[in-house]
PQR file of N, CA, C, O and H, with PARSE charges and radii, in Angstrom:
ATOM      1  N   MET A   1     106.256  74.424  92.043 -0.4000 1.5000
ATOM      2  CA  MET A   1     105.946  75.232  92.765 -0.0000 2.0000
ATOM      3  C   MET A   1     104.747  74.870  93.891  0.5500 1.7000
ATOM      4  O   MET A   1     103.921  74.007  93.595 -0.5500 1.4000
ATOM      5  N   ASP A   2     104.688  75.437  94.966 -0.4000 1.5000
ATOM      6  CA  ASP A   2     103.682  74.761  96.028 -0.0000 2.0000
ATOM      7  C   ASP A   2     102.396  75.168  95.337  0.5500 1.7000
ATOM      8  O   ASP A   2     102.290  76.159  94.615 -0.5500 1.4000
ATOM      9  H   ASP A   2     105.359  76.138  95.207  0.4000 1.0000
ATOM     10  N   ASP A   3     101.484  74.358  95.610 -0.4000 1.5000
ATOM     11  CA  ASP A   3     100.137  74.917  94.949 -0.0000 2.0000
ATOM     12  C   ASP A   3      99.391  75.979  95.879  0.5500 1.7000
ATOM     13  O   ASP A   3      98.416  76.544  95.383 -0.5500 1.4000
ATOM     14  H   ASP A   3     101.571  73.553  96.197  0.4000 1.0000
ATOM     15  N   ASN A   4      99.763  76.299  97.178 -0.4000 1.5000
ATOM     16  CA  ASN A   4      99.159  77.368  97.658 -0.0000 2.0000
ATOM     17  C   ASN A   4      99.598  78.809  97.185  0.5500 1.7000
ATOM     18  O   ASN A   4      98.912  79.828  97.261 -0.5500 1.4000
ATOM     19  H   ASN A   4     100.555  75.840  97.581  0.4000 1.0000
ATOM     20  N   VAL A   5     101.032  78.676  96.621 -0.4000 1.5000
ATOM     21  CA  VAL A   5     101.666  79.861  96.119 -0.0000 2.0000
ATOM     22  C   VAL A   5     100.921  80.049  94.752  0.5500 1.7000
ATOM     23  O   VAL A   5     100.296  81.046  94.392 -0.5500 1.4000
ATOM     24  H   VAL A   5     101.589  77.848  96.560  0.4000 1.0000
ATOM     25  N   GLU A   6     101.139  78.768  94.003 -0.4000 1.5000
ATOM     26  CA  GLU A   6     100.696  78.978  92.768 -0.0000 2.0000
ATOM     27  C   GLU A   6      98.794  79.642  92.532  0.5500 1.7000
ATOM     28  O   GLU A   6      98.299  80.435  91.731 -0.5500 1.4000
ATOM     29  H   GLU A   6     101.647  77.957  94.296  0.4000 1.0000
ATOM     30  N   ALA A   7      98.378  79.052  93.355 -0.4000 1.5000
ATOM     31  CA  ALA A   7      96.761  79.566  93.483 -0.0000 2.0000
ATOM     32  C   ALA A   7      96.453  80.906  93.931  0.5500 1.7000
ATOM     33  O   ALA A   7      95.510  81.584  93.524 -0.5500 1.4000
ATOM     34  H   ALA A   7      98.780  78.407  94.005  0.4000 1.0000
ATOM     35  N   PHE A   8      97.583  81.348  95.070 -0.4000 1.5000
ATOM     36  CA  PHE A   8      97.862  82.908  95.232 -0.0000 2.0000
ATOM     37  C   PHE A   8      97.830  83.775  93.736  0.5500 1.7000
ATOM     38  O   PHE A   8      97.046  84.606  93.277 -0.5500 1.4000
ATOM     39  H   PHE A   8      98.350  80.797  95.400  0.4000 1.0000
ATOM     40  N   ASN A   9      99.173  83.100  93.190 -0.4000 1.5000
ATOM     41  CA  ASN A   9      99.624  84.041  92.223 -0.0000 2.0000
ATOM     42  C   ASN A   9      98.609  84.309  91.151  0.5500 1.7000
ATOM     43  O   ASN A   9      98.421  85.393  90.600 -0.5500 1.4000
ATOM     44  H   ASN A   9      99.810  82.424  93.563  0.4000 1.0000
ATOM     45  N   SER A  10      97.894  83.025  90.899 -0.4000 1.5000
ATOM     46  CA  SER A  10      96.720  83.102  89.654 -0.0000 2.0000
ATOM     47  C   SER A  10      95.367  84.086  90.257  0.5500 1.7000
ATOM     48  O   SER A  10      94.367  84.150  89.542 -0.5500 1.4000
ATOM     49  H   SER A  10      98.048  82.144  91.347  0.4000 1.0000
ATOM     50  N   ARG A  11      95.385  84.663  91.282 -0.4000 1.5000
ATOM     51  CA  ARG A  11      94.301  85.450  91.838 -0.0000 2.0000
ATOM     52  C   ARG A  11      94.800  86.902  91.871  0.5500 1.7000
ATOM     53  O   ARG A  11      93.999  87.772  92.212 -0.5500 1.4000
ATOM     54  H   ARG A  11      96.198  84.611  91.862  0.4000 1.0000
ATOM     55  N   LEU A  12      95.969  87.211  91.569 -0.4000 1.5000
ATOM     56  CA  LEU A  12      96.861  88.355  92.133 -0.0000 2.0000
ATOM     57  C   LEU A  12      96.416  89.118  90.794  0.5500 1.7000
ATOM     58  O   LEU A  12      96.459  88.595  89.681 -0.5500 1.4000
ATOM     59  H   LEU A  12      96.620  86.504  91.292  0.4000 1.0000
ATOM     60  N   HIS A  13      96.071  90.162  91.000 -0.4000 1.5000
ATOM     61  CA  HIS A  13      95.740  91.603  89.934 -0.0000 2.0000
ATOM     62  C   HIS A  13      97.377  91.535  88.982  0.5500 1.7000
ATOM     63  O   HIS A  13      98.530  91.512  89.414 -0.5500 1.4000
ATOM     64  H   HIS A  13      96.036  90.587  91.905  0.4000 1.0000
ATOM     65  N   PRO A  14      96.963  91.523  87.874 -0.5600 1.5000
ATOM     66  CA  PRO A  14      98.374  91.442  87.025  0.2800 2.0000
ATOM     67  C   PRO A  14      99.101  92.917  87.347  0.5500 1.7000
ATOM     68  O   PRO A  14     100.329  92.835  87.389 -0.5500 1.4000
ATOM     69  N   GLU A  15      98.637  94.035  87.543 -0.4000 1.5000
ATOM     70  CA  GLU A  15      99.063  95.219  87.469 -0.0000 2.0000
ATOM     71  C   GLU A  15      99.902  95.332  89.035  0.5500 1.7000
ATOM     72  O   GLU A  15     100.892  96.056  89.129 -0.5500 1.4000
ATOM     73  H   GLU A  15      97.640  94.101  87.508  0.4000 1.0000
ATOM     74  N   ASP A  16      99.420  94.590  90.141 -0.4000 1.5000
ATOM     75  CA  ASP A  16     100.131  94.384  91.403 -0.0000 2.0000
ATOM     76  C   ASP A  16     100.985  93.056  91.401  0.5500 1.7000
ATOM     77  O   ASP A  16     101.324  92.589  92.488 -0.5500 1.4000
ATOM     78  H   ASP A  16      98.615  94.002  90.065  0.4000 1.0000
ATOM     79  N   LYS A  17     101.343  92.438  90.244 -0.4000 1.5000
ATOM     80  CA  LYS A  17     102.540  91.272  90.386 -0.0000 2.0000
ATOM     81  C   LYS A  17     103.936  91.663  90.704  0.5500 1.7000
ATOM     82  O   LYS A  17     104.701  91.069  91.463 -0.5500 1.4000
ATOM     83  H   LYS A  17     101.067  92.818  89.360  0.4000 1.0000
ATOM     84  N   PRO A  18     104.254  93.164  89.752 -0.5600 1.5000
ATOM     85  CA  PRO A  18     105.516  93.589  89.908  0.2800 2.0000
ATOM     86  C   PRO A  18     106.025  94.008  91.481  0.5500 1.7000
ATOM     87  O   PRO A  18     107.021  93.622  92.092 -0.5500 1.4000
ATOM     88  N   ALA A  19     105.108  94.809  91.833 -0.4000 1.5000
ATOM     89  CA  ALA A  19     105.130  95.464  93.389 -0.0000 2.0000
ATOM     90  C   ALA A  19     105.153  94.100  94.334  0.5500 1.7000
ATOM     91  O   ALA A  19     106.086  94.038  95.135 -0.5500 1.4000
ATOM     92  H   ALA A  19     104.298  95.122  91.337  0.4000 1.0000
ATOM     93  N   HIS A  20     104.327  93.143  94.312 -0.4000 1.5000
ATOM     94  CA  HIS A  20     104.331  91.846  95.091 -0.0000 2.0000
ATOM     95  C   HIS A  20     105.791  91.225  95.077  0.5500 1.7000
ATOM     96  O   HIS A  20     106.424  90.964  96.101 -0.5500 1.4000
ATOM     97  H   HIS A  20     103.570  93.194  93.662  0.4000 1.0000
ATOM     98  N   GLU A  21     106.162  91.058  94.009 -0.4000 1.5000
ATOM     99  CA  GLU A  21     107.522  90.423  93.540 -0.0000 2.0000
ATOM    100  C   GLU A  21     108.615  91.117  94.453  0.5500 1.7000
ATOM    101  O   GLU A  21     109.400  90.517  95.187 -0.5500 1.4000
ATOM    102  H   GLU A  21     105.649  91.270  93.177  0.4000 1.0000
ATOM    103  N   GLN A  22     108.523  92.523  94.274 -0.4000 1.5000
ATOM    104  CA  GLN A  22     109.305  93.252  94.642 -0.0000 2.0000
ATOM    105  C   GLN A  22     109.482  93.387  96.002  0.5500 1.7000
ATOM    106  O   GLN A  22     110.542  93.767  96.498 -0.5500 1.4000
ATOM    107  H   GLN A  22     107.885  93.011  93.677  0.4000 1.0000
ATOM    108  N   ALA A  23     108.363  93.057  96.712 -0.4000 1.5000
ATOM    109  CA  ALA A  23     108.396  93.486  98.277 -0.0000 2.0000
ATOM    110  C   ALA A  23     108.668  91.882  98.838  0.5500 1.7000
ATOM    111  O   ALA A  23     108.954  91.905 100.036 -0.5500 1.4000
ATOM    112  H   ALA A  23     107.502  92.748  96.309  0.4000 1.0000
ATOM    113  N   ILE A  24     108.652  90.793  98.383 -0.4000 1.5000
ATOM    114  CA  ILE A  24     109.210  89.707  98.763 -0.0000 2.0000
ATOM    115  C   ILE A  24     110.497  89.576  98.553  0.5500 1.7000
ATOM    116  O   ILE A  24     111.229  89.345  99.515 -0.5500 1.4000
ATOM    117  H   ILE A  24     108.420  90.774  97.411  0.4000 1.0000
ATOM    118  N   ASP A  25     110.963  89.685  97.404 -0.4000 1.5000
ATOM    119  CA  ASP A  25     112.471  90.082  97.148 -0.0000 2.0000
ATOM    120  C   ASP A  25     113.183  90.984  98.117  0.5500 1.7000
ATOM    121  O   ASP A  25     114.309  90.597  98.429 -0.5500 1.4000
ATOM    122  H   ASP A  25     110.369  89.873  96.622  0.4000 1.0000
ATOM    123  N   VAL A  26     112.830  91.930  98.576 -0.4000 1.5000
ATOM    124  CA  VAL A  26     113.252  92.842  99.462 -0.0000 2.0000
ATOM    125  C   VAL A  26     113.349  92.276 100.697  0.5500 1.7000
ATOM    126  O   VAL A  26     114.348  92.346 101.414 -0.5500 1.4000
ATOM    127  H   VAL A  26     111.915  92.245  98.323  0.4000 1.0000
ATOM    128  N   HIS A  27     112.035  91.555 101.038 -0.4000 1.5000
ATOM    129  CA  HIS A  27     111.784  91.145 102.251 -0.0000 2.0000
ATOM    130  C   HIS A  27     113.070  89.620 102.742  0.5500 1.7000
ATOM    131  O   HIS A  27     113.575  89.432 103.849 -0.5500 1.4000
ATOM    132  H   HIS A  27     111.223  91.498 100.456  0.4000 1.0000
ATOM    133  N   LEU A  28     113.258  88.806 101.499 -0.4000 1.5000
ATOM    134  CA  LEU A  28     113.898  87.474 101.841 -0.0000 2.0000
ATOM    135  C   LEU A  28     115.300  88.381 101.572  0.5500 1.7000
ATOM    136  O   LEU A  28     116.086  87.939 102.410 -0.5500 1.4000
ATOM    137  H   LEU A  28     112.848  88.959 100.600  0.4000 1.0000
ATOM    138  N   GLN A  29     115.908  89.317 100.892 -0.4000 1.5000
ATOM    139  CA  GLN A  29     117.196  89.581 100.901 -0.0000 2.0000
ATOM    140  C   GLN A  29     117.610  90.638 102.271  0.5500 1.7000
ATOM    141  O   GLN A  29     118.795  90.743 102.587 -0.5500 1.4000
ATOM    142  H   GLN A  29     115.270  89.677 100.211  0.4000 1.0000
ATOM    143  N   ARG A  30     116.550  91.380 103.022 -0.4000 1.5000
ATOM    144  CA  ARG A  30     116.979  92.045 103.709 -0.0000 2.0000
ATOM    145  C   ARG A  30     116.655  91.627 105.126  0.5500 1.7000
ATOM    146  O   ARG A  30     117.379  91.942 106.071 -0.5500 1.4000
ATOM    147  H   ARG A  30     115.588  91.295 102.766  0.4000 1.0000
ATOM    148  N   GLY A  31     115.544  90.905 105.255 -0.4000 1.5000
ATOM    149  CA  GLY A  31     115.013  90.463 106.390 -0.0000 2.0000
ATOM    150  C   GLY A  31     113.827  91.410 106.713  0.5500 1.7000
ATOM    151  O   GLY A  31     113.244  92.191 105.960 -0.5500 1.4000
ATOM    152  H   GLY A  31     114.956  90.650 104.487  0.4000 1.0000
ATOM    153  N   GLY A  32     113.586  91.097 108.241 -0.4000 1.5000
ATOM    154  CA  GLY A  32     112.302  92.215 108.550 -0.0000 2.0000
ATOM    155  C   GLY A  32     111.296  91.995 107.909  0.5500 1.7000
ATOM    156  O   GLY A  32     111.281  91.460 106.800 -0.5500 1.4000
ATOM    157  H   GLY A  32     114.059  90.463 108.852  0.4000 1.0000
ATOM    158  N   PRO A  33     109.956  92.537 108.778 -0.5600 1.5000
ATOM    159  CA  PRO A  33     108.695  92.182 107.750  0.2800 2.0000
ATOM    160  C   PRO A  33     108.311  92.851 106.519  0.5500 1.7000
ATOM    161  O   PRO A  33     108.779  93.952 106.230 -0.5500 1.4000
ATOM    162  N   PHE A  34     107.364  92.152 105.677 -0.4000 1.5000
ATOM    163  CA  PHE A  34     106.992  92.947 104.513 -0.0000 2.0000
ATOM    164  C   PHE A  34     105.638  93.650 104.387  0.5500 1.7000
ATOM    165  O   PHE A  34     104.971  93.223 105.329 -0.5500 1.4000
ATOM    166  H   PHE A  34     106.983  91.257 105.912  0.4000 1.0000
ATOM    167  N   ASP A  35     105.195  94.180 103.958 -0.4000 1.5000
ATOM    168  CA  ASP A  35     103.854  94.825 104.263 -0.0000 2.0000
ATOM    169  C   ASP A  35     103.347  95.756 102.827  0.5500 1.7000
ATOM    170  O   ASP A  35     103.803  96.865 102.549 -0.5500 1.4000
ATOM    171  H   ASP A  35     105.737  94.527 103.193  0.4000 1.0000
ATOM    172  N   ILE A  36     102.367  95.054 102.067 -0.4000 1.5000
ATOM    173  CA  ILE A  36     101.799  95.333 101.166 -0.0000 2.0000
ATOM    174  C   ILE A  36     100.266  95.387 101.058  0.5500 1.7000
ATOM    175  O   ILE A  36      99.551  94.837 101.896 -0.5500 1.4000
ATOM    176  H   ILE A  36     101.997  94.153 102.292  0.4000 1.0000
ATOM    177  N   GLU A  37      99.748  96.110  99.936 -0.4000 1.5000
ATOM    178  CA  GLU A  37      98.481  96.177  99.511 -0.0000 2.0000
ATOM    179  C   GLU A  37      98.683  95.783  98.230  0.5500 1.7000
ATOM    180  O   GLU A  37      99.557  96.124  97.433 -0.5500 1.4000
ATOM    181  H   GLU A  37     100.329  96.557  99.255  0.4000 1.0000
ATOM    182  N   MET A  38      97.320  94.648  98.065 -0.4000 1.5000
ATOM    183  CA  MET A  38      97.312  94.315  96.555 -0.0000 2.0000
ATOM    184  C   MET A  38      96.016  93.779  96.410  0.5500 1.7000
ATOM    185  O   MET A  38      95.386  93.465  97.419 -0.5500 1.4000
ATOM    186  H   MET A  38      96.610  94.371  98.713  0.4000 1.0000
ATOM    187  N   ARG A  39      95.367  93.584  94.882 -0.4000 1.5000
ATOM    188  CA  ARG A  39      94.299  93.410  94.821 -0.0000 2.0000
ATOM    189  C   ARG A  39      94.400  91.686  94.345  0.5500 1.7000
ATOM    190  O   ARG A  39      95.290  91.232  93.625 -0.5500 1.4000
ATOM    191  H   ARG A  39      95.878  93.839  94.062  0.4000 1.0000
ATOM    192  N   LEU A  40      93.286  90.909  94.930 -0.4000 1.5000
ATOM    193  CA  LEU A  40      92.833  89.579  94.457 -0.0000 2.0000
ATOM    194  C   LEU A  40      91.573  89.085  94.224  0.5500 1.7000
ATOM    195  O   LEU A  40      90.589  89.287  94.936 -0.5500 1.4000
ATOM    196  H   LEU A  40      92.564  91.277  95.515  0.4000 1.0000
ATOM    197  N   GLN A  41      91.620  88.402  93.168 -0.4000 1.5000
ATOM    198  CA  GLN A  41      90.495  88.252  92.556 -0.0000 2.0000
ATOM    199  C   GLN A  41      89.548  87.131  93.331  0.5500 1.7000
ATOM    200  O   GLN A  41      90.022  86.053  93.691 -0.5500 1.4000
ATOM    201  H   GLN A  41      92.420  88.237  92.591  0.4000 1.0000
ATOM    202  N   THR A  42      88.120  87.506  93.556 -0.4000 1.5000
ATOM    203  CA  THR A  42      86.993  86.689  94.369 -0.0000 2.0000
ATOM    204  C   THR A  42      86.870  85.640  93.794  0.5500 1.7000
ATOM    205  O   THR A  42      87.538  85.447  92.778 -0.5500 1.4000
ATOM    206  H   THR A  42      87.736  88.382  93.263  0.4000 1.0000
ATOM    207  N   LYS A  43      85.900  84.570  94.317 -0.4000 1.5000
ATOM    208  CA  LYS A  43      85.266  83.640  93.669 -0.0000 2.0000
ATOM    209  C   LYS A  43      84.140  84.264  92.954  0.5500 1.7000
ATOM    210  O   LYS A  43      83.634  83.568  92.073 -0.5500 1.4000
ATOM    211  H   LYS A  43      85.357  84.727  95.142  0.4000 1.0000
ATOM    212  N   ALA A  44      83.800  85.066  93.089 -0.4000 1.5000
ATOM    213  CA  ALA A  44      83.006  85.727  92.223 -0.0000 2.0000
ATOM    214  C   ALA A  44      83.648  86.515  90.924  0.5500 1.7000
ATOM    215  O   ALA A  44      82.853  86.962  90.097 -0.5500 1.4000
ATOM    216  H   ALA A  44      84.211  85.632  93.804  0.4000 1.0000
ATOM    217  N   GLY A  45      84.659  86.645  90.780 -0.4000 1.5000
ATOM    218  CA  GLY A  45      85.646  87.496  89.750 -0.0000 2.0000
ATOM    219  C   GLY A  45      85.664  88.723  89.672  0.5500 1.7000
ATOM    220  O   GLY A  45      85.926  89.370  88.658 -0.5500 1.4000
ATOM    221  H   GLY A  45      85.304  86.282  91.452  0.4000 1.0000
ATOM    222  N   GLU A  46      85.334  89.223  90.937 -0.4000 1.5000
ATOM    223  CA  GLU A  46      85.769  90.798  90.840 -0.0000 2.0000
ATOM    224  C   GLU A  46      87.141  90.629  91.716  0.5500 1.7000
ATOM    225  O   GLU A  46      87.536  89.577  92.219 -0.5500 1.4000
ATOM    226  H   GLU A  46      85.121  88.697  91.761  0.4000 1.0000
ATOM    227  N   TYR A  47      87.722  91.800  91.776 -0.4000 1.5000
ATOM    228  CA  TYR A  47      89.168  92.257  92.362 -0.0000 2.0000
ATOM    229  C   TYR A  47      88.754  93.202  93.776  0.5500 1.7000
ATOM    230  O   TYR A  47      87.875  94.065  93.773 -0.5500 1.4000
ATOM    231  H   TYR A  47      87.401  92.655  91.367  0.4000 1.0000
ATOM    232  N   ARG A  48      89.405  92.912  94.698 -0.4000 1.5000
ATOM    233  CA  ARG A  48      89.395  93.374  96.006 -0.0000 2.0000
ATOM    234  C   ARG A  48      90.674  93.382  96.718  0.5500 1.7000
ATOM    235  O   ARG A  48      91.470  92.462  96.904 -0.5500 1.4000
ATOM    236  H   ARG A  48      90.119  92.212  94.701  0.4000 1.0000
ATOM    237  N   TRP A  49      90.710  94.762  97.124 -0.4000 1.5000
ATOM    238  CA  TRP A  49      91.908  94.884  98.115 -0.0000 2.0000
ATOM    239  C   TRP A  49      92.165  94.264  99.354  0.5500 1.7000
ATOM    240  O   TRP A  49      91.294  93.814 100.098 -0.5500 1.4000
ATOM    241  H   TRP A  49      90.063  95.509  96.973  0.4000 1.0000
ATOM    242  N   PHE A  50      93.511  94.250  99.581 -0.4000 1.5000
ATOM    243  CA  PHE A  50      93.694  93.268 100.625 -0.0000 2.0000
ATOM    244  C   PHE A  50      95.003  93.804 101.321  0.5500 1.7000
ATOM    245  O   PHE A  50      95.968  94.099 100.616 -0.5500 1.4000
ATOM    246  H   PHE A  50      94.218  94.616  98.977  0.4000 1.0000
ATOM    247  N   HIS A  51      95.050  93.926 102.596 -0.4000 1.5000
ATOM    248  CA  HIS A  51      96.454  94.110 103.123 -0.0000 2.0000
ATOM    249  C   HIS A  51      97.054  93.035 103.742  0.5500 1.7000
ATOM    250  O   HIS A  51      96.543  92.364 104.638 -0.5500 1.4000
ATOM    251  H   HIS A  51      94.266  93.686 103.169  0.4000 1.0000
ATOM    252  N   PHE A  52      98.604  92.813 103.050 -0.4000 1.5000
ATOM    253  CA  PHE A  52      99.258  91.948 103.657 -0.0000 2.0000
ATOM    254  C   PHE A  52     100.581  92.240 104.426  0.5500 1.7000
ATOM    255  O   PHE A  52     101.476  93.041 104.159 -0.5500 1.4000
ATOM    256  H   PHE A  52      99.019  93.359 102.322  0.4000 1.0000
ATOM    257  N   ARG A  53     100.444  91.325 105.498 -0.4000 1.5000
ATOM    258  CA  ARG A  53     101.832  91.826 106.603 -0.0000 2.0000
ATOM    259  C   ARG A  53     102.678  90.292 106.952  0.5500 1.7000
ATOM    260  O   ARG A  53     102.013  89.343 107.367 -0.5500 1.4000
ATOM    261  H   ARG A  53      99.717  90.674 105.715  0.4000 1.0000
ATOM    262  N   GLY A  54     103.858  90.187 106.788 -0.4000 1.5000
ATOM    263  CA  GLY A  54     104.410  88.905 107.252 -0.0000 2.0000
ATOM    264  C   GLY A  54     105.608  88.932 107.380  0.5500 1.7000
ATOM    265  O   GLY A  54     106.302  89.842 106.925 -0.5500 1.4000
ATOM    266  H   GLY A  54     104.398  90.959 106.451  0.4000 1.0000
ATOM    267  N   GLN A  55     106.140  87.751 108.141 -0.4000 1.5000
ATOM    268  CA  GLN A  55     107.463  87.688 107.869 -0.0000 2.0000
ATOM    269  C   GLN A  55     108.205  86.253 108.140  0.5500 1.7000
ATOM    270  O   GLN A  55     108.008  85.486 109.082 -0.5500 1.4000
ATOM    271  H   GLN A  55     105.577  87.011 108.510  0.4000 1.0000
ATOM    272  N   SER A  56     109.125  86.107 107.031 -0.4000 1.5000
ATOM    273  CA  SER A  56     109.405  84.335 106.858 -0.0000 2.0000
ATOM    274  C   SER A  56     109.944  83.930 108.138  0.5500 1.7000
ATOM    275  O   SER A  56     110.673  84.667 108.802 -0.5500 1.4000
ATOM    276  H   SER A  56     109.286  86.730 106.265  0.4000 1.0000
ATOM    277  N   LEU A  57     109.580  82.715 108.510 -0.4000 1.5000
ATOM    278  CA  LEU A  57     110.508  81.936 109.355 -0.0000 2.0000
ATOM    279  C   LEU A  57     112.015  81.584 108.833  0.5500 1.7000
ATOM    280  O   LEU A  57     112.263  81.598 107.628 -0.5500 1.4000
ATOM    281  H   LEU A  57     108.988  82.116 107.971  0.4000 1.0000
ATOM    282  N   ARG A  58     112.746  81.350 109.552 -0.4000 1.5000
ATOM    283  CA  ARG A  58     114.098  81.437 109.110 -0.0000 2.0000
ATOM    284  C   ARG A  58     115.018  80.262 109.936  0.5500 1.7000
ATOM    285  O   ARG A  58     114.816  79.935 111.105 -0.5500 1.4000
ATOM    286  H   ARG A  58     112.544  81.338 110.532  0.4000 1.0000
ATOM    287  N   THR A  59     115.910  79.796 109.186 -0.4000 1.5000
ATOM    288  CA  THR A  59     116.576  78.740 110.019 -0.0000 2.0000
ATOM    289  C   THR A  59     117.839  79.384 110.759  0.5500 1.7000
ATOM    290  O   THR A  59     118.129  80.507 110.346 -0.5500 1.4000
ATOM    291  H   THR A  59     116.074  80.062 108.236  0.4000 1.0000
ATOM    292  N   THR A  60     118.563  78.918 111.684 -0.4000 1.5000
ATOM    293  CA  THR A  60     119.451  79.566 112.290 -0.0000 2.0000
ATOM    294  C   THR A  60     120.788  80.133 111.794  0.5500 1.7000
ATOM    295  O   THR A  60     121.658  80.818 112.332 -0.5500 1.4000
ATOM    296  H   THR A  60     118.327  78.006 112.019  0.4000 1.0000
ATOM    297  N   ALA A  61     120.654  79.668 110.729 -0.4000 1.5000
ATOM    298  CA  ALA A  61     121.798  80.470 109.496 -0.0000 2.0000
ATOM    299  C   ALA A  61     120.902  81.451 108.989  0.5500 1.7000
ATOM    300  O   ALA A  61     121.507  82.087 108.126 -0.5500 1.4000
ATOM    301  H   ALA A  61     119.947  79.112 110.292  0.4000 1.0000
ATOM    302  N   GLY A  62     119.739  81.866 109.127 -0.4000 1.5000
ATOM    303  CA  GLY A  62     119.194  83.270 108.794 -0.0000 2.0000
ATOM    304  C   GLY A  62     118.532  83.026 107.063  0.5500 1.7000
ATOM    305  O   GLY A  62     118.242  83.948 106.302 -0.5500 1.4000
ATOM    306  H   GLY A  62     119.248  81.349 109.828  0.4000 1.0000
ATOM    307  N   ARG A  63     118.434  81.784 106.807 -0.4000 1.5000
ATOM    308  CA  ARG A  63     117.991  81.323 105.336 -0.0000 2.0000
ATOM    309  C   ARG A  63     116.397  81.269 105.491  0.5500 1.7000
ATOM    310  O   ARG A  63     116.066  80.565 106.446 -0.5500 1.4000
ATOM    311  H   ARG A  63     118.670  81.035 107.426  0.4000 1.0000
ATOM    312  N   ALA A  64     115.448  81.775 104.867 -0.4000 1.5000
ATOM    313  CA  ALA A  64     114.215  82.058 105.080 -0.0000 2.0000
ATOM    314  C   ALA A  64     113.677  80.523 104.548  0.5500 1.7000
ATOM    315  O   ALA A  64     113.945  80.162 103.402 -0.5500 1.4000
ATOM    316  H   ALA A  64     115.717  82.346 104.091  0.4000 1.0000
ATOM    317  N   MET A  65     112.987  79.751 105.370 -0.4000 1.5000
ATOM    318  CA  MET A  65     112.600  78.361 104.905 -0.0000 2.0000
ATOM    319  C   MET A  65     111.004  78.395 104.730  0.5500 1.7000
ATOM    320  O   MET A  65     110.451  77.486 104.110 -0.5500 1.4000
ATOM    321  H   MET A  65     112.769  80.044 106.301  0.4000 1.0000
ATOM    322  N   ARG A  66     110.220  79.530 105.322 -0.4000 1.5000
ATOM    323  CA  ARG A  66     108.504  79.256 105.263 -0.0000 2.0000
ATOM    324  C   ARG A  66     108.211  80.647 105.302  0.5500 1.7000
ATOM    325  O   ARG A  66     108.937  81.531 105.758 -0.5500 1.4000
ATOM    326  H   ARG A  66     110.669  80.268 105.825  0.4000 1.0000
ATOM    327  N   MET A  67     106.945  80.782 104.721 -0.4000 1.5000
ATOM    328  CA  MET A  67     106.385  82.352 105.014 -0.0000 2.0000
ATOM    329  C   MET A  67     104.728  82.080 105.251  0.5500 1.7000
ATOM    330  O   MET A  67     103.839  82.115 104.400 -0.5500 1.4000
ATOM    331  H   MET A  67     106.356  80.063 104.351  0.4000 1.0000
ATOM    332  N   PRO A  68     104.636  81.837 106.493 -0.5600 1.5000
ATOM    333  CA  PRO A  68     103.331  81.547 107.076  0.2800 2.0000
ATOM    334  C   PRO A  68     102.177  82.771 106.524  0.5500 1.7000
ATOM    335  O   PRO A  68     102.533  83.926 106.292 -0.5500 1.4000
ATOM    336  N   ALA A  69     100.985  82.366 106.393 -0.4000 1.5000
ATOM    337  CA  ALA A  69      99.827  83.262 106.091 -0.0000 2.0000
ATOM    338  C   ALA A  69      99.734  83.949 107.455  0.5500 1.7000
ATOM    339  O   ALA A  69     100.035  83.451 108.540 -0.5500 1.4000
ATOM    340  H   ALA A  69     100.696  81.427 106.582  0.4000 1.0000
ATOM    341  N   GLN A  70      99.212  85.323 107.185 -0.4000 1.5000
ATOM    342  CA  GLN A  70      99.173  85.935 108.378 -0.0000 2.0000
ATOM    343  C   GLN A  70      97.648  86.882 107.977  0.5500 1.7000
ATOM    344  O   GLN A  70      97.163  87.650 108.807 -0.5500 1.4000
ATOM    345  H   GLN A  70      98.968  85.728 106.304  0.4000 1.0000
TER
END
C-alpha cells in the first residue's frame, strides 16, 4: 500500500471509515467527482472535520490510475 494512503487511513476516525470506503468505491465504479466530509486526527491527537472533493485521473481506457490530493 502506498505510504500516503496508509498514513491517511491511520488518521481517519474509525466511525468515518465505512463512509470513506463507500465514497471511494462509488467514485471508482461510476466516475464523476467524490465529495465527503470526515474527521482526521491531528498531530495533537484531536479529531477535526475536513471536507474532501476530488476526481481520479484515468487512462484513455477509463481505468482510474491516480487520485491526486485536493
